[in-house]
Structures are given as structure tokens and as C-alpha cells.
C-alpha positions in Angstrom: -9.9 3.1 -1.3 -7.8 -0.2 -2.3 -8.8 -1.3 -5.9 -7.6 -4.8 -7.7 -8.1 -5.4 -11.4 -7.1 -8.6 -13.1 -6.2 -8.8 -16.6 -5.0 -11.2 -19.3 -6.2 -13.7 -21.9 -9.3 -15.3 -21.3 -8.7 -18.6 -23.4 -5.6 -20.3 -23.0 -4.7 -23.7 -25.0 -3.8 -26.8 -23.1 0.1 -27.1 -22.4 0.4 -23.4 -22.7 1.3 -21.2 -19.9 -1.4 -19.0 -18.4 -0.3 -15.4 -17.7 -2.4 -12.8 -15.5 -2.0 -9.4 -14.1 -3.1 -7.8 -10.9 -3.2 -4.0 -11.2 -3.2 -2.5 -7.8 -4.2 1.2 -7.0 -5.0 2.7 -3.7 -2.0 0.6 -1.8 1.7 0.3 -2.9 2.6 -3.5 -2.9 5.8 -2.8 -1.2 3.8 -1.6 2.1 5.3 -3.4 5.0 3.2 -6.5 6.2 0.9 -6.4 3.2 0.4 -9.9 1.3 -0.7 -10.2 -2.5 -2.5 -13.1 -3.1 -3.9 -15.3 -6.2 -6.9 -17.1 -5.5 -9.2 -19.2 -8.0 -12.9 -20.8 -8.2 -13.4 -23.2 -10.8 -17.0 -23.5 -11.9 -19.1 -25.0 -9.3 -16.5 -25.4 -6.9 -15.1 -23.6 -4.0 -12.2 -21.2 -3.7 -8.7 -22.2 -4.0 -5.6 -20.6 -2.9 -2.9 -20.3 -5.4 -0.2 -18.5 -3.7 1.0 -15.2 -2.7 3.8 -12.7 -2.5 5.2 -10.7 0.5 5.8 -7.0 0.9 9.7 -8.0 0.2 9.0 -10.0 -3.0 9.2 -13.7 -1.6 6.6 -15.8 -3.2 4.8 -18.8 -1.4 2.6 -21.4 -3.4 0.2 -24.2 -2.4 1.9 -27.4 -2.4 -0.3 -28.8 -5.2 0.5 -26.1 -7.5 4.1 -25.2 -6.6 5.7 -26.9 -9.4 3.6 -25.0 -12.1 3.1 -21.6 -10.4 5.1 -18.3 -10.6 4.1 -15.3 -8.7 6.2 -12.1 -9.2 5.6 -8.4 -9.1 6.6 -5.2 -10.6 6.8 -2.3 -8.0 7.5 0.5 -10.5 3.9 -0.6 -12.2 2.2 -1.8 -8.6 1.5 -4.9 -10.3 1.4 -8.6 -9.4 1.7 -11.3 -12.0 0.8 -14.9 -12.2 2.0 -17.8 -14.4 0.8 -21.2 -14.2 2.8 -23.5 -16.6 1.3 -26.8 -18.4 -2.5 -25.9 -18.1 -5.2 -28.2 -18.3 -8.8 -28.0 -18.5 -8.9 -28.3 -14.7 -7.2 -25.2 -14.6 -10.5 -23.3 -15.9 -11.7 -21.1 -13.3 -12.1 -17.5 -12.3 -8.9 -16.2 -11.2 -9.0 -13.4 -8.4 -6.3 -11.5 -6.8 -6.7 -10.3 -3.3 -4.7 -8.5 -0.6 -4.0 -10.2 2.8 -4.5 -7.0 5.1 -4.8 -6.2 8.8 -6.4 -9.2 10.9 -5.0 -11.8 8.3 -8.0 -11.2 6.4 -8.3 -11.1 2.5 -9.6 -7.5 2.8 -9.9 -6.2 -0.4 -10.4 -8.7 -3.8 -10.6 -8.0 -7.5 -13.6 -9.0 -9.6 -12.2 -11.7 -10.9 -11.3 -12.8 -14.5 -12.4 -15.9 -16.1 -9.8 -18.4 -17.8 -11.0 -21.5 -19.7 -8.5 -23.7 -20.8 -9.6 -25.0 -24.3 -8.2 -26.3 -27.4 
């Protein structure tokens, strides 16, 4: 069974960098054709795709966030990391990691972690 767990600070000050880790078990992040994504949901709003990293380690980002986003991985730990720089209160959201699997579906999700941007 594939399981994903997000972790990181729940409170980040404006202008700082948001850093999160997705720990994956039950699957290997280098398995061919699996993608590993970050998605967020601001309070009262819909889901927003942030970006993803391929099984080869190549990242891709939403155009609206590309300039501030970095997604990387550590295959030795089976971790996916997210860094979002220069954060503002508009970045307050529940942040999820998810696998893009068979049928081009986000088939496994973490439970999400709340990140609040506040001074």
C-alpha cells in the first residue's frame, strides 16, 4: 500500500521560504512513469496544482508559481521536497503531496499539512 506523509513547519513568516517534505512508503519514487506532485488548497477555495517531479528527477511547475517554486527529491530517503520562496498570506493553504499514477490519476494522496503565513 502506497502511503504519503507531508511534514514541515506549520507557521511561516511573510517573505520567508516555505519548506515541506513528502515521505513516501510502499512505492519507490524512481519507479518508471510515476510522477510526484505538490497540490495546495487555500481555505474556502479549490485545489491548485503547484508542480511535480518525474521519476527521472526533472521538475515542472505551474506558470503562476514557477519563479518561486523548487521541487526536488532524495531517492536514498524516498523523499520529495517543496520550497516556495517569498511567501505572502495568499500562500496560506493545506499542502498535499500526491502520486500521479496509472491512468494519469492522482491515485494516492497524503493527508495534507496546514501551512499558515503570518507574522
